N, C-alpha and C positions, 0 to 999 in steps of 0.2 A: 492354500491360503484359507483362513479362518473366516467362517460365517458368522455374520454379526446381524441382529434383528434389524430390518429396512423398515422405514416408516413409508406409508402408503404414498405412491407417486401422485396422487390427486390430492393429497394434504401437503406436499412441499412443492408444489407447481412454482416455477420461477425460483427456486433454489438450487445449490448446487451439492450440499451434504444429503446424504441418504440416511442417516443416523443421528441420534440425539444422546449419545451415551454420557453417563453421569461424568462430571471432573474429577480429574486424578487426585483430589484433595477430599472429594465426598467420602463419607463413611459408609453410605447406602448406596447401592445403584438402584436405578429406575428400569424396571421390567413391566413390559405391557402383559396384561394377563386378561383371558378372556373367563369370566367368572360363570358365563351362562344368562344371565340378565340381560333383558334387551336395552339397549341403548340407541340413543340418537345417533346418526351418522356424524362422525368428527368432521369438523370444518377445516378448511384450508389454514394452516399456521399463517399469524398475521405478524408483522413488526410492531413491537411494543418497545417504547422508550421511556425511560427512567431518567431523572435530572439527578445529578450529583452538583453538590457545592464544593468545588475544588478547594483546597488547603495549600496546593503548591501548583505550580504551571511547568516549570523546568525540570525535565528527567535528566538526570547527567547518566554517562556510560564511560566505560574504559577500555571498550573493545579494540584491540588494534588492528582489526580488518575492517572498520567503517571510517569514512572520513568525517567524523562528527563526533563531538563530546558530549551534546547535549540537544534536546528535542522537546516538542511540545506536542500532546495529542488532545485536541478537542474533544474527541468523541473515544468511547470504547466499544468495540464490535463493529462490524462493518457490514451495511446491507448491500454492497456490492457482491459479496458471497463468493468472491474467488474460491475454488475448491483446493487450491494449492497454498494458500496464505501462509505463510509461516508465523503470522502472529495468533493464528487460531489457539494456540495452548495458552496464550495469555487470559483467556476467559475463565480458565479454571481458577484463578486467584480470584474472582468474584463469586464462585461457587456455581457457575454456570457451565454449559457443555462448549467445548471447541467445536461440536458439530454444529447442528441447526440453530442452537442458542446464539452462537456468534454472529451469526446472519440475521437474528430476528429480535432477539434480547439486547436492546443497545442501551448505551449510556451517553446520555449528551451532558457538557458541562457548561452550561451558560455561566458567565461571569469570571471564566478563566482568563479574559484579557484584561481583566481588572487585578487580576491575582498577578498576572505577567507582568503588568506595568509597576506594581509594587516591588516585584522582584527586580527589575530592570533599575529601579531607583536607588537600589542599596549602593551606598558608597565602596563597598568592597566588589560589588559586581564588575567584571572584566569582559568586554564583548568579544563574541566568536560566532561564526554561524549556527544558528538554530536551525535544525532540520524538522520539518513537518511532512508526514505523511510516510513515516518511515515504520509506524506498527499499524495504523488503521487509515483509510483516506479520508482527508479532511473535506473533501468535495463529494462525498457520498450523499445520496440522496436528501437524507435528514438536515443537511447543512442548509437547504433552501428555506426550511422552517425554523431553523435555531440560529444561524447566521454567526455561528461562533467562530468560525476560521474568518468570517469577514471583519468582525472585530479585533481579532489577533493581528491581523495584517495592518489594520491602522495603527494599531499600538506601535508594532514594528516601524512602522513608516514614520510615526511621529518621533521616536527615539531614533531614527535614522539608523537600524539595527539589521544586519544582514541577515537573509533568511534562504534556505535551499529547500523547495516544496517538491514532492513527488504525488503524482495523481493520476489516476485513469478519468476522473470526472470532468466534464465539460462545463459545470457549473463554474469552473475557474474563472471563465470568459466573464463572468458577470464583475469580477474583481480587476479587469484589466486596466480600469482607471487608476486603481492603487499599484498595481504592478508596474505599469508603463512609468509611473514618477519614480519608483524605486529604482527601476531599472536604468533610469538615467544617471542615477547618483552610485550605479555598481553595487547594488544591495541586494539583489535577486537573481537567483537561477531557478528554472523549471523544469524538472524531468516528468515526460509524459510517457507512461509505460503500455507499450503495443506487444502484445503477446502473440499475436495472429492477426492474419487477414481475412482468414476464414468466418465468416458471420455465425456460421452454424456452430462451428468449434468454442467461438467466443460465448455464445448464447448459453450453451452447456456447461462451459468451464467458468465462466464469469457473468452469472445470469442477468444482474442487474447493473453490468457497467455499459457505457455507451459502447455503440458498435463501433467497430475498427475504424471504418472510414470517418466517423464521427470523430473519433480521437485524433485522427489526423488532421482534421479540419481545425482542431484545437490548436494544436502544434503550428498550424498556419497562422489562426489568429494572433497567437501569442507573439510568433516571430515578427508578424507586420507591424505589432505594438512595439516593437523593440525589446522585447523580453528575450534573453538568453535561453533557448530550448535544448534538453538533452532527450535525445530518443532513447528508451531504457527497452532493452529486448529482456523481459526478465517477467517470469522464470523461462527459460529455454526448455523444453520437455523432450528428451531425447526419444526419438521414434513417434513423435505424434506432431511436434510444431518447430522441429529443428530443421527441418528442409524450408522453412519459409524465411530463414535468416537473412538472406541477402535481400529478398523481396521486401521483407519489412524496412530493412535500412535504406534501400532506394526510395521506396515510398515517403518514409520520415525526411529523408535529405531532400526530395521535391517539395516537402510541405515547409521547409524552412528551418529545420532542426540542423544544428551547427555540430553536434557532438553525438556520440552514441557510447552505450556500454551495455553489458550482458552479464545476467547471472544464470546459473544451473539451477534446476528444480531442487529445492531443500525440502526435506520431509521429516522436521522434527517432531517429537513426541506423536500426539494423537493425529497430527496431519498425515503420519503415514498410513494408518488405517482407512480415513477419510478418503484419501486420494485413491486406494486400491479399491475401495468399494464404488467410488465414483468411475475408475477406469473400467472395472468389469461390467458396470451397467452398461456404459456408453460405448466403449471400445474393447469388447472382450476379446476379438482378435488381434489386437496389439498390447493387450495387458503384458504378457510375457516378455516380449520385445523391449517395451518400455522400461519395466522392472529389473530387467536383465542388463540394459544399458547402466541404469543407476548403481546396481550392486558391482558391476565391474569398475565404476569410478570410486566407488567407496568400499574397498575391502570386503566385497562381499556383501556388503550392509545396503540398506537403503538409504541412510544418511550417517555421515560422521560429522560431530558439530565441530571438531578441532579447528581453530583459528588458522586462517591462510589455506585451508581447504574446503571449508564448508560452502563456499561461493562459486567454486568451479568444478570441484573435484579433481581427479587425478587420472592419468591412464591415456591410452592411444585415443580413447573416443573424445575425452576432454579436451587434448591437444589439438585433434583435428577441428573441432568447432571454434577453439580459440585460433586457430590459424585462418579458418575461413572469415572469422571476424575481423582478425587484423588486416586480410587483404581488401576486404569489401569497405573497411574503414578508410584506408589509404585512398583505394579508387573513388570513393564519393566525397572524399573531403571532408568527413567527419570525425578526422583525427584531430582536429582543433582543440587546444585546452580553452575551457572556458576562463574567462577572466575571474582572477582571484576576486572574491567578493571584499567590498572596504570594511574596514572596522574604524579607521580613523575619523568618521563623520559620527559617530555615535556621540550622543548628548541626551541628559534628561531634559525633556520640554517643560516649561516653567508652566506652574499651574494658575488657574484662575485664583488671583489674591496675591499673588507672589508679588515682590517689589518690584521686579523687573516689568510685571505685567501693567504696572501703572503707566509706564512710557510707550505701551503697545498703541 
């Protein structure tokens, strides 16, 4: 395994990535060099947020193995800092590193709700479920400050537009008032990601994500408010967290989840090196086993991006995991299909000053 320059642990406390290599589109690489001159001790890396005035809100995709064709991202980068996050490579498009920059150099998009409202108001727009949380978590810590997700959710409620949300953030409980209203009309599903029940593993792997028990409490709060919740076991890490599959499903069902899904660990582009460095630092005794299982499922590679294969992998180990999942799914009653979200209620709300507004 190739050795890469590591950032000192005291500078990256509370972070998952151990390196901050230049993005793949940069012409020059950043290298730390000791020139012999005295320097003040380097401080811990802090989170920095810059603002972006969004020109568009809805992102389209045509991937055949994802169940949506449009999404909205209120933020770029994610302070949750999950080491396995498949969205890390997207930070290279900003001229930033998929490593520590992804966790610490964030972009907030205040005003995205107003842009979304304009796009939904176009006569040519045809409603279909908008996915939020598929790239970076809309309820990461900075949402408490910027409230961009809250504003987006209010726009979707006013337009009576369906939305599917994926999150690990317990801040979603703040928006239960809006979510429960939308749920009554069949306009929202929420997927809560639980990767492990082990708080020590979670703290290392997802350093700024609420603890597993706290996420289970969020499932319960949403469920009790009438919001349909799917427990998302993702990613399953072979040789590290796969033994917990049934226990996670049992805990999620007890908390009120009515459906469940799972995906295998994915290591696209820079994520492969980042995950390997993290694995060697925290679980050196398991590294070969974890990486060996991944290679067995991906034709000897750590990752294969082919549609239809990238989410689960192939081979005996992947088949065994899927069989275990299906047996537990049926046993726990998590094999229910969440109701299809409604598009027939969509309408453009009247604006202040519109003729209809005179009769309100």
